[in-house]
C-alpha positions in Angstrom: -22.8 -49.2 -23.1 -24.2 -45.7 -23.8 -27.6 -46.1 -25.5 -27.9 -42.7 -27.1 -24.2 -41.7 -27.8 -24.5 -42.3 -31.6 -27.8 -40.6 -32.5 -29.3 -37.1 -32.2 -32.4 -36.3 -30.2 -35.8 -36.5 -31.9 -36.4 -33.4 -33.9 -32.7 -32.6 -34.5 -30.2 -33.7 -37.0 -26.7 -33.2 -38.3 -26.1 -31.0 -41.4 -23.2 -32.0 -43.7 -21.1 -30.3 -46.4 -23.3 -29.2 -49.3 -26.3 -28.6 -47.0 -24.1 -26.3 -44.9 -23.0 -24.4 -47.9 -26.6 -24.0 -49.1 -27.7 -22.9 -45.7 -25.0 -20.2 -45.6 -26.0 -19.0 -49.1 -29.6 -18.6 -48.0 -28.7 -16.9 -44.8 -26.4 -14.4 -46.7 -29.1 -13.8 -49.3 -31.6 -12.9 -46.7 -29.2 -10.9 -44.6 -28.4 -8.8 -47.6 -32.0 -8.4 -48.4 -32.8 -7.2 -44.8 -29.8 -4.9 -44.4 -30.5 -3.2 -47.8 -33.8 -2.1 -46.3 -32.2 -0.5 -43.3 -32.6 -3.4 -40.8 -30.0 -3.8 -38.1 -29.1 -7.3 -36.7 -30.0 -8.3 -33.1 -29.0 -11.4 -31.2 -30.8 -12.6 -28.1 -29.8 -15.4 -25.7 -30.6 -19.0 -26.5 -31.5 -19.3 -22.8 -34.3 -17.2 -21.5 -36.2 -17.1 -18.2 -39.5 -19.0 -18.4 -41.3 -15.8 -17.3 -40.4 -14.1 -20.7 -42.8 -16.5 -22.4 -45.3 -16.9 -19.6 -47.2 -13.8 -20.7 -50.9 -12.9 -20.3 -51.5 -13.9 -23.9 -49.9 -17.3 -23.2 -48.7 -17.9 -26.7 -46.4 -20.8 -25.7 -47.9 -23.7 -23.7 -45.2 -24.9 -21.3 -45.4 -28.4 -22.6 -44.0 -27.1 -25.9 -40.9 -25.6 -24.4 -37.6 -27.2 -23.4 -37.1 -26.3 -19.8 -34.1 -26.4 -17.4 -32.9 -24.6 -14.2 -30.0 -22.4 -13.6 -27.5 -22.5 -10.7 -30.1 -20.6 -8.5 -32.9 -23.0 -9.3 -34.8 -20.5 -11.5 -36.8 -22.0 -14.4 -35.2 -21.4 -17.8 -36.2 -22.3 -21.3 -34.5 -22.7 -24.6 -35.8 -19.9 -26.8 -39.0 -21.2 -28.5 -39.6 -18.0 -30.5 -37.6 -15.0 -31.7 -40.2 -12.3 -31.6 -41.0 -12.4 -27.9 -37.3 -11.9 -26.8 -37.0 -9.0 -29.3 -40.1 -7.5 -27.7 -38.4 -7.8 -24.3 -35.3 -6.0 -25.7 -37.4 -3.2 -27.2 -39.1 -2.6 -23.9 -35.9 -2.5 -22.0 -32.6 -1.7 -23.7 -34.1 0.0 -26.7 -36.9 1.8 -24.9 -35.3 5.2 -25.5 -34.4 4.5 -29.1 -36.0 6.6 -31.9 -39.0 4.9 -33.7 -39.5 3.2 -35.9 -37.0 0.5 -35.1 -36.0 -1.9 -37.9 -34.4 -5.1 -36.5 -33.4 -8.4 -38.2 -32.0 -11.7 -36.8 -30.7 -15.1 -37.8 -30.9 -17.5 -34.9 -32.4 -20.9 -33.8 -35.6 -21.6 -31.9 -36.4 -24.8 -30.0 -39.9 -26.1 -29.8 -41.2 -29.5 -28.7 -43.3 -30.7 -31.7 -46.1 -33.1 -31.4 -45.0 -36.7 -31.9 -45.3 -38.3 -35.4 -45.6 -34.8 -37.0 -42.2 -35.0 -38.7 -41.3 -31.4 -37.6 -38.0 -30.2 -36.4 -37.6 -29.3 -32.8 -34.6 -27.1 -33.6 -35.3 -24.6 -36.3 -33.1 -22.0 -37.8 -34.9 -18.7 -38.6 -34.1 -15.4 -40.3 -36.6 -12.6 -40.0 -37.4 -8.9 -39.4 -39.3 -6.9 -36.9 -40.6 -3.4 -37.7 -41.3 -1.7 -34.3 -43.2 1.6 -33.6 -45.7 2.0 -36.5 -49.2 0.8 -37.1 -49.5 2.4 -40.5 -50.6 0.7 -43.7 -47.1 1.5 -45.1 -45.5 -0.5 -42.3 -47.5 -3.5 -43.2 -46.8 -3.1 -46.9 -43.0 -2.7 -46.2 -43.1 -6.0 -44.3 -45.2 -7.8 -46.9 -42.9 -6.5 -49.7 -39.9 -7.7 -47.8 -41.6 -11.1 -47.4 -42.2 -11.3 -51.2 -38.5 -10.5 -51.9 -37.5 -13.1 -49.3 -39.6 -15.8 -51.0 -38.1 -14.9 -54.4 -34.7 -15.2 -52.9 -35.5 -18.7 -51.7 -37.2 -20.1 -54.8 -38.9 -19.2 -58.1 -42.2 -21.0 -57.4 -43.8 -19.4 -54.4 -47.2 -18.3 -53.0 -48.0 -15.7 -50.4 -51.2 -15.9 -48.3 -52.7 -12.9 -46.5 -55.2 -13.0 -43.7 -56.2 -11.0 -40.6 -56.1 -12.4 -37.1 -58.9 -10.1 -36.0 -61.3 -12.0 -38.3 -61.2 -15.3 -36.3 -60.9 -13.4 -33.0 -64.2 -11.5 -33.7 -65.9 -14.8 -34.7 -64.9 -16.4 -31.4 -66.1 -13.4 -29.4 -69.5 -13.7 -31.1 -69.7 -17.5 -30.8 -72.0 -18.8 -28.0 -69.7 -21.5 -26.6 -67.5 -22.2 -23.6 -63.8 -21.3 -23.7 -62.9 -25.0 -23.8 -64.9 -25.5 -27.0 -63.5 -22.4 -28.5 -59.9 -23.7 -27.8 -60.8 -27.0 -29.4 -62.3 -25.2 -32.5 -59.1 -23.2 -32.8 -57.0 -26.4 -32.6 -59.2 -28.0 -35.4 -58.8 -25.0 -37.7 -55.1 -24.8 -37.1 -54.7 -28.5 -37.9 -57.2 -28.0 -40.8 -59.2 -30.9 -39.3 -62.5 -29.8 -40.8 -64.5 -33.0 -40.2 -63.8 -32.7 -36.5 -64.7 -29.0 -36.7 -68.0 -29.8 -38.2 -68.7 -32.3 -35.5 -68.1 -29.6 -32.9 -70.3 -27.1 -34.7 -73.1 -29.6 -35.1 -73.5 -29.5 -31.3 -73.8 -25.7 -31.1 -76.9 -23.5 -31.8 -77.0 -22.3 -35.4 -75.8 -18.7 -35.8 -74.0 -16.5 -38.2 -70.7 -17.3 -36.4 -71.3 -21.1 -36.7 -72.2 -20.8 -40.4 -69.1 -18.7 -41.1 -66.9 -21.3 -39.2 -68.3 -24.0 -41.4 -67.4 -22.0 -44.5 -63.8 -21.2 -43.5 -62.2 -23.8 -45.8 -64.0 -22.0 -48.7 -62.9 -18.5 -47.7 -59.6 -19.0 -49.5 -58.6 -17.7 -53.0 -58.6 -14.4 -54.8 -60.7 -11.3 -54.8 -63.9 -13.4 -54.7 -63.2 -14.3 -51.0 -64.2 -10.8 -49.9 -67.6 -11.1 -51.5 -68.2 -14.5 -49.9 -67.1 -13.3 -46.5 -69.3 -10.1 -46.7 -72.3 -12.3 -47.4 -71.6 -14.4 -44.3 -70.6 -11.8 -41.8 -72.5 -8.7 -40.9 -71.6 -5.8 -38.6 -69.1 -3.0 -38.8 -66.4 -5.0 -37.0 -66.3 -7.5 -39.8 -66.7 -4.9 -42.5 -63.7 -2.9 -41.2 -61.6 -6.1 -41.1 -62.5 -7.0 -44.7 -62.0 -3.4 -45.9 -58.5 -3.3 -44.4 -57.5 -6.7 -45.7 -58.8 -6.0 -49.2 -56.9 -2.7 -49.4 -53.7 -4.5 -48.4 -54.4 -7.4 -50.9 -55.0 -4.9 -53.7 -51.7 -3.1 -53.0 -49.7 -6.4 -52.7 -51.1 -7.7 -56.0 -49.7 -4.6 -57.8 -46.1 -5.6 -57.1 -46.4 -9.4 -56.6 -49.1 -10.4 -59.1 -52.5 -11.8 -58.5 -51.5 -15.4 -59.3 -49.0 -15.4 -56.4 -51.1 -13.7 -53.7 -54.0 -15.5 -52.0 -56.5 -14.5 -49.3 -57.1 -17.0 -46.5 -59.6 -15.9 -43.8 -59.2 -19.2 -42.0 -55.4 -18.6 -41.5 -54.3 -19.1 -38.0 -50.9 -18.9 -36.3 -49.6 -21.3 -33.6 -48.8 -18.2 -31.6 -51.7 -16.0 -30.6 -50.1 -12.6 -30.1 -51.1 -11.5 -33.6 -53.7 -8.7 -33.8 -54.1 -7.7 -37.4 -52.5 -8.6 -40.8 -51.0 -12.1 -40.9 -49.1 -13.7 -43.7 -47.7 -17.0 -44.7 -45.3 -18.0 -47.6 -45.0 -21.3 -49.4 -42.5 -22.8 -51.8 -43.5 -25.4 -54.4 -42.5 -28.9 -53.2 -43.0 -28.2 -49.5 -46.4 -28.7 -47.7 -45.8 -26.4 -44.7 -45.2 -22.7 -44.7 -41.6 -21.6 -45.0 -42.4 -18.0 -44.0 -44.9 -16.6 -41.4 -45.6 -13.5 -39.5 -47.9 -10.6 -39.1 -48.9 -7.6 -36.9 -48.7 -7.8 -33.1 -49.6 -4.5 -31.6 -50.1 -5.7 -27.9 -47.1 -8.0 -27.3 -44.5 -5.3 -26.4 -47.0 -3.6 -24.1 -46.9 -6.8 -21.9 -43.3 -5.9 -21.2 -44.3 -2.3 -20.2 -43.7 -0.5 -23.5 -46.9 0.1 -25.5 -45.8 0.3 -29.2 -47.2 -1.5 -32.3 -45.1 -3.9 -34.3 -45.1 -6.2 -37.3 -42.7 -8.7 -38.9 -42.0 -12.2 -40.2 -39.6 -15.1 -40.0 -38.3 -17.5 -42.6 -37.7 -21.1 -41.8 -34.2 -21.7 -43.2 -34.3 -25.4 -42.6 -37.4 -25.7 -44.6 -35.9 -23.7 -47.5 -32.8 -26.0 -47.4 -35.1 -29.0 -47.7 -36.9 -27.6 -50.7 -33.7 -26.5 -52.6 -31.9 -29.8 -51.8 -34.7 -31.7 -53.5 -34.3 -29.6 -56.6 -30.6 -30.4 -56.8 -28.3 -33.2 -55.5 -29.1 -33.8 -51.9 -26.2 -36.3 -51.4 -23.8 -35.1 -48.7 -20.4 -34.2 -50.3 -17.6 -31.8 -49.8 -18.7 -28.7 -51.7 -15.4 -26.7 -51.7 -12.6 -28.0 -53.9 -9.1 -26.7 -53.3 -7.2 -25.0 -56.2 -3.8 -25.8 -54.9 -2.3 -28.6 -52.8 1.0 -27.7 -51.1 3.4 -30.6 -50.3 6.3 -29.8 -48.0 9.5 -31.8 -47.7 10.9 -32.3 -44.2 12.3 -29.1 -42.8 10.2 -27.0 -45.2 6.9 -27.0 -43.3 7.1 -23.4 -42.2 7.8 -22.3 -45.7 4.8 -24.2 -46.9 2.6 -22.4 -44.4 3.9 -19.0 -45.7 3.4 -20.0 -49.3 -0.2 -21.1 -48.6 -0.9 -17.8 -46.9 0.4 -15.8 -49.9 -1.8 -17.9 -52.3 -4.9 -17.5 -50.1 -4.4 -13.7 -50.1 -4.9 -13.9 -53.9 -8.3 -15.6 -53.4 -7.2 -19.2 -54.0 -8.4 -22.2 -51.9 -5.2 -23.9 -50.6 -4.8 -27.2 -48.8 -1.8 -28.6 -47.1 -0.8 -32.2 -48.1 -0.3 -34.6 -45.2 1.2 -37.3 -47.4 4.8 -38.6 -46.8 5.9 -38.4 -50.5 5.3 -36.1 -53.4 3.9 -39.0 -55.5 1.3 -39.7 -52.8 0.4 -36.0 -52.7 -0.1 -36.0 -56.5 -2.3 -39.1 -56.2 -4.4 -37.4 -53.5 -4.8 -34.2 -55.7 -6.0 -36.3 -58.6 -8.5 -38.2 -56.5 -10.0 -35.0 -55.0 -10.1 -32.9 -58.1 -7.4 -30.4 -57.0 -6.0 -28.4 -59.9 -2.3 -28.3 -59.0 0.3 -29.5 -56.6 3.0 -27.1 -55.4 6.0 -28.9 -53.8 8.1 -27.0 -51.3 11.4 -28.9 -51.2 13.9 -26.3 -50.3 13.4 -24.1 -47.3 13.9 -20.4 -47.2 16.8 -20.9 -44.8 18.5 -23.4 -47.1 18.0 -21.1 -50.1 19.6 -18.2 -48.2 22.6 -20.4 -47.3 23.0 -21.4 -50.9 23.2 -17.8 -51.9 25.9 -17.1 -49.3 28.0 -20.0 -50.5 
């Protein structure tokens, strides 16, 4: 007996009926939002060579990727990220294209999540990448699109802004080994602040250590910039805070101060981000449903040195949120307007009749019942508006006319 023939692998699941309809609605909403801003769709392979993700920055530990080999024995992976393959495409097939490039996508990623985390290993994403500009306007364009994407997914949302350079500068100034720095990063990413404090207690006291202790409090509104300025000294930190504050002030103008927060302790699981980073949340879901930021060095690793910024929306997470707000029970969402029942010998005419009705925008279903009474009972049980019997074929009708 096959042990696993009736279940899906951990981190994956089947989607049924109403959930599929809701998923398509969200995808269409986001696709319309992206294309209205001049973004063109791109599709990359589900299978990529392992080398694509084995970059100098090493954003993807190999233990988090699904791996397999091709017919030549070369190591392959199921795509764990959408930005890296798009960076590859930009550095190769789109290298001669005019800048800026505005690209959008809707495709899945596959990531091995830590056990007992309740995360999906197969995630559907929709997102944008703005390639070829490091301007403030480019960041604002992406953040504005992120705000509109959040609004398209739910009424109650929050956008958080940070800057990847803030934590990177802290780590550069911290007197600790690379191993300890990696552990600190893991603690902050997991928001495990008790473990973080234990690590910091073993380090010599310094401005960097004091700032790391305060990271949970460097979250909120405009007051965060004053708190950070009091903790961090030096032009590097001042420049980061000035840039982030300028961005925050602009975003607040079109999104509202109550929806936009500053988080200087924000970190991404991928470490290719170099500047502005953002996360979006919907009420009723603990994890982010949108994430992204500026990554100015990633495409250069493929031999094409151009800046870039973008974000991705977790479609599966949005579906979970919206399903909780409605009826999550799996049921057939589409109800036919017409049920066509065909007597024997009239099947081809029923197909033609159905085609004509569908061309008028109706949802038409063929009855598979033996009798007309059974077809009517089926229609009543399934909420179908009307039953159209086809009992005389076109050929029989033509013969009658001739007679």
